[in-house]
N, C-alpha and C positions, 0 to 999 in steps of 0.2 A: 508535479501531481497538482492541479488546481481545483478544487472543488469536489474531490471525492473524499465524502462526509457523510454519515448517518448518525443518527439518533433514535434511541429507544427509550420507554419509561417501563422498567419492570414492575411487575405486580406484587412483588413480594421481595422482601431483602434476602432470602434465600436462595431468589433465582440467579442462575447464571446466563451469562449471553454468549453465544456462539458467534462467532464473526467469521466471515467467509470473503476475502479479498481475491478479486480475480483482475489483474492488468494486462490486457492486450495491446498490442502494436507498441512496445517497448522498444527502444533503440537511442542511437546516439549520433552525434555527428562527427566527423572524422578527427577532428581535433581533441574531441573528450576522450578519455581513457575509458571509463564505465560510470556506472552510477548503483546507486543503492536505495532501499525503499524500507520505510519503517510503519507500523502501526500506532499511533497514540491516542491517550483518552486523557483529557483533563489538561493536554500540552505534556504528558509524561510519555516517557516510550513505556508501550507493552511489549514489542516485538520487532528486532529487525529480522526481515524475511528475504531480502537480498544484497547480497556483497558486490554482486557482478552483474547488474543489469545491463544489457545490451553489449556486453563483452564479446566481440569477436576476435581478440588476441592481436589487435592491430589498432593503431593511432592514426592510419593513414586511408581508411577508408570508412564510408557512413555503414551503417547497418541499422535497420528496421525490423521489426517483425519477431521479437521474441515475446515470450508471457513470463508473468511471476504471479505465484499463488501464496495465501497465507491462510490456515485456517488456526483459529485461537480461541481457547474459550476463558472467559474472564468471570470473575467472582466478585461484582462492586460491591455486593452488600448494601445497595440502596434501591429504593424507590423513587428517587429524582428521576429526571431526562438526565440519560447519560449520551454523549457525543462521541464518536470515535472518526480519527482523521488518517488518512494514507498522507506521508510526505517523501517526497522523493530528492535527491541531492545527487550531483556527479562528483566524483573524487578530485578532479585536477580543476584548475581555473580556466581553462578554455573550453569551447564547446558546448554541447547543449546534450542533457537526457532527455529523451521524448517519451510521452506515454500517449496512446491512441493513435498512431501513424498507421498510415494503410488502412484506414476503415475499422481501426482497433476500437472494441467496446467494452471499457473497465467497468467494475461492478463492485459494492461492497454491501452485504446483506446480512443483518443482525437479525438473531433467533433466538427468543427469551426459552430456557429450558427450566421449566419448574422444580424445585427441590421435592 
């Protein structure tokens, strides 16, 4: 996933950030096994939310069209700008993991929740 990043600046240190991720058009090329996605903040992993993205139990066929979602509540204890990123990777050395195939549209939404 390239470019699936969002930022927010909380108004209070007691605020929480609700993170909603929706990945559409997830798939893999035939030589790939499957892939996974994770939500990161400042380069640190917050949540792994898929370990089998694009998996159709076959490395002999292409598969595109699944979706992956994540809902995460973060307590950053900060009023600085916060940046969240979704990262994806394939689990074997060949093929490719794809997102936004077949006109898929992926989003990341950040909502501040005041304490």
